[in-house]
N, C-alpha and C positions, 0 to 999 in steps of 0.2 A: 611382550606387547604386540598387539595385532597391528598389521599394516594400516597406515593412515588411508582413509577413504580416497583422498585426493591423489594418492599414489596408485590407485586402481580406478582411474576415471571412467573407463568404459563400463565397468560393473556399477559404478555410482550412477552413471547416466541411465542405465537400464533400471536401476532401483527407482529413481525419480520418475522416469517415464511410466513404468508399470504402476506405481502408486497413483500417478495422475490419471492414467487412462483406464485402469482396472478397479480403482477404489474410489477416488475422490469425485471425478466427473460423473461416473454412473450413480453415485449416491445422490447428487443434485438433480440429475436428469430424472431419476426414478421418484424422488420424494419432493423436490422443490418446484418443478415446473407446474404452473397452474393451467391445466388443460381446458378449463371452462372460461376463465376471464383473461388469460394471457399473463405474461410476466412470470416472475419467480417469487415464491414464498420462502422466507428464510428462517422463520421461527420454528425450529424442528427439535423434537426430542432425540434421545440417543439413537433410537431405531428408525428415525425419519418421520415419525408421527408428527403431524402439524399441531403445534400447541397455541398458535395465534395466527389468524389469517390476515392481519394488517400487513401492509407491504412497505418495505424500506425502499425509498426512491434511490438512495445510494446504490442499492444492489440491482436495480433494474439496469443501471449503467455498468456497474462493476461486473455483474454476471454476463451482460451482453458483450463486454470487452473480452472476457475469458473465452466464451464460446466462439466469437468471431475470430479471435487470435488463434485458437486451436484449428479452426477451419482454414485459416490463412497459412499456417506454418507447420502443422503436423499432418493433417489428412483432410481431404474435402468430404467429410461425413455429413450427409444431409441432416441428421438429427442435431448436429452442432449449429449448422446455419439456421435451422428452424428455431432452436432455442434462442439464438442471438436475435433473430427477427421478432420473436414473441416478446422479448424484453424491450426491444427498441419500439415496437408498435404500442405496447402498453404505456411506456413512458411518454411517447409522443401524444397519445390520446388523453392521458389522465394526469400527468405529473407536472404540468405547467400551469401556473396561475395566470389570470388574464393579463397581468403586466409583464409576463415573460419569465419571471423568476420561478424556480422550481420548488416544489414542496419537499419536505423531509420524509413524511409518511402519508400514506393514503390507505383507504380500506381495500379489501380484496377486489371489490368491483371498480375501484378507482376514485372514490369520493375523497376529497382532501381532509386530512386530519391535523397536520401540523406543518407550519412554515417556520424555518429557523433563519436566523440573521445571516449566517455564513452561506457560502455558495459551493460547497463541495459536491452537491447533487449535480450542479452544472458541469463541474470538471469531469465527473465520471460519465455523464451523458456525452460529453465531447469525445472522450477516448472510445466509448462504445460506438458512436456514430462513425468515427474515423476508421475503426477496424471493420465495421460493417460495410462502409463505402468501398474499402479495398476488396472485401469479399464479393461484393455484388456489382461494383462499378455503378452504384446508384448515386446520381448527382444530388438528389435530395438529402441523402445521408451525409455526404461531404459538406453540403451547405449547413445542415443542422449541427455538424461538429464545429464548424467555424463560428456559427452563431452562439452556441452554448459556451465556447471558450471566450468569446467576446463578452458575454454576460459575466462570466467568472472574472475576467480582467477588470471590467468596469466596477463591479462591486468590491473587488479586492484592493484596487490600486487608485481609484479616483476618490480623492478626499471628499467626505460628506455624503457619499452615496450609501455606504453601509451604515446601519444604525450602530452607534457606538456601544460597546459592551460595558464600558466603565465611564464614570464621570471624568471630566477633564482635569481633575485634581492631580492625577499622576498618569500622564500619557504613557502608553505602552504598546508594543507590537509583538505578535507571535510569529514564529518561523513557519507555521503551517501554510499560510497563503503563498509563501515563496517556494517551499519545496514542492507543493502540489502544482503550483504554476510551472515550475521547472519540469516536473514529470509529465504534465499534460501537454506541454509544448513538445516534449520529446516524442510522445506517442503520436500526436497529430503529424509531426514532421515525418515520422517513420511510415505512416500510412498514406498521407496526402502530398508529401513533399514539403519543401520549406515555404509554405503558403503564408501570405500576409493575413494577420488578424489584428483588427483595431490599429492599423497603420504600421505594424511591425511584423517582420518575418518571424517564424517560430524560433529560429536560432537567435534572433535579437531578444526575444522574450526570455529565452534560456539564459543569455548573458545578463539580462536585467536582473533576473532572480538569483543567479550565481553571485553577482556583485553584491546584492543586498545581504545574502547569507554570509558571505565572507566579511563584508564591512561591519555588519551589526551583530552577528550571532557567534562567529568564531572567536574564541577568547584564548589565545595561546598562553597568556599569563596565568590562566586558571586550568589550562589543558581540558577544555570543555567546549561543546557546542550547546549554546543556551537555547532554551525553549521560548522564553519570554524576556524581552529587554525593554528599556525605555525608548522613547521616540528617536533618540540619537544613538541608540545602541548601548546605552549605559546599563550597568548592573543595578537592578532594583532589589535592595536588601530587605525583602519581605517574603512571606511564604510563596506567593505566586511567582515572584521574580527569581527566587532561588530554586524552584522545582525543576528538576531535570527529568527527561523521559528518554532513557538510553535507547530503547527500541526505535523511537521516532528518529533520533539523531543518527542511529546506524542505518536506518532506511535512507535518510538524506545522504549519508556517506556513499551508499552504493549508487544513488542517482548521479552523484558527482563523479564517481569512478567510471560509471557507464559513459558519461559524456566525455571524460578524458580518454577513454578507450576508443570511442568513435572518432574523436578528433586527433588521436595520437598526441595528446597534450600531456606532457610529463607533469606539469605543475598541477593540473586538475587531478591527475591520478594520485599524486603525493598528498594533496589536500584531502581527498576522500579517505585515503589510508590513515592519515593523521587523525581524522575525526573518529574513524573506527577504533584506532588504538586508544584514544582518550576515553571513549564511551564504553568500550569493552571493560576497561579498568574500573570505570564507575559502576557499570551495570551487572557484571557477572558475579553470581553468588558463590563465593569460594566454599561455603559450608555445605549447601544443599545442591548446588548446581542450578543452571537456568539463569534467566535474566530478571532482575528486579523491574517492577513497572515504573516506579518513581524513586529518585534519589534527591538529596539536597546538595546544593552547590558547596556548602560549608560543612557538610556532614552532620547537620542538625536534624532533629525530628521532622519528618514530612507530615504535612497537614492531612493529606488524603489517606483514609484508613486502609485502602487496598494497595498501598505503596509497595508491599513486599510480596504481592501475589505474582503468579507467573501466568501471563496471557499468551495465547498461541501466536499472535501476529509478530511480536518482537523477535521471536525465535525464527519465524519464517524469514524476516528481514536479515537477521544475523547470519543465517545459513547462506543467503545470497551474497552478503557483503564479504564474508570470510572467503568464499569461493572466488569471488571477483578479485579481491585483494591478493590472493595466492596466484591467480592467473597472471596478474600484471606485475608482480614482484618476485614470485617464486620463493618468497620468504617462508621458511618452514613453520614459523609461529602461526601463520594464518591457516595452514593445514591442520595444526593441532587444535586451534580454536574451532575450526569447522567440525572436526571430529567431536569435540566436546558438545557443541550445540546440536549437532545432528543426532548424536547418541541420546542426549538427554531428552530431546524433543520427541523422537520416535518411541522412546521408552515410556514417556509420561503422557503425551497428548494423543497418540494414535490409539484407535479402538479396533483391534483385529476382528472382533465379533461382528460389529455392525458397520464398520468402515468410517471414513472421515476422521477428523480430530475433535477432541474436546477443546473448549476454548479457555476454560478458567480453572486454574489450579491454586491450591494453597502454596505457601513458600516451599514446603518440603516435597511438593509434587503430588500430594493427595488431591483427589478430585473435589472441586468446589461446586460445580454444576455439571450435570450430565447432558445439558443442551448441546446439540451440534450446530445450532444456528440461532441467532437472535436478530434484532434490528441492526446490530453492528457486526455480527459475524455471519458470513455467508461465503459463496464461492468467489473468492478473490485472493487474499493473501496467500493461502495455502496452495491453490492451483497455480498462482503466478510463480511462487517459489519453485514448485516442482517442474513447471514448464521452463523457467529461466535456468534453474539448476541443471536440468537435463541437457540443455543447450551448452551451458558452460562446460559441463563435464565432457560432453562430446568434443568440444573444441580442445580441451586439455588432452584428450585421448589421441587427437589427430596431430598433436605437436611433439 
């Protein structure tokens, strides 16, 4: 049996850093940056050929955060700061509706195409501006970060502001607004300090979202982190209510572990590890390897037809979560899980010929789509994993 990767952390750190800086980031700088209109194009074929010029507003923020974060923490390369600036400027000029809410998609030139009810565009704009403000000490960027997060909070947590998704017959709530609220507050605090947004400090918003997640979505009696629950946290025994997203839950787990690590809070660290344990058991495919996309709480058939596909981003999140769990517990099972998800991911998603990762595979690992980018896949989950993973591995090597 070959040595576990986490037992050779310096080598692992070099693998992640090299993949990030010599493969993934150059792919997006070379093929994704729009030199004419600004911002980033994400709909790319296997070799980087643009297959659609419409722009994801999510990724103007997500990519802006990636490039600014690299500039802040890895090396002050001018091309990274310029890429972050291009995404920020395009977003500021073109991605806000007159009422201040952000679009979901715009044309290449910046004309609006689609507005969605939720406010994840705003959360990603917030973290991008916060990271850019740290890089440039630009007061306007810091102000824009706070303003975007305030919009996110208003739509997410003020009753009656967001258009309801469902009729009032069966009230329900999703975990997404809380886990993204948690992660956004963490990023703003990291770059701007524990600033106040909408009357609360970032740490207070973190506590608000952690409390809601633990109160309503953590279900020890089922050993699960729910995706959707009733208004009071009750289980809804219907398709939508029973549907689990292991990758999403594992992402939430490492957000919680990260906060526990920062605070030296043993309870939060245990909670994050517990969620990882539950959702790994629910999500890992023992027959073919990799993580299922959806599962059912009771083991019943899942409504979504792509339930057994393997998407790139849950594997990115599982790589981070297993590394972080191992760092804070030194439990060997997490090193084994990390080895499993790392090996499966690099074997099946990575493209050694053209670079970057494929996004969508069949259950057995066969390629479903050769696209390297879509309106939902771009420079975020994979570069974030490689960046965070390299840092974790370096910390492990130093201990």
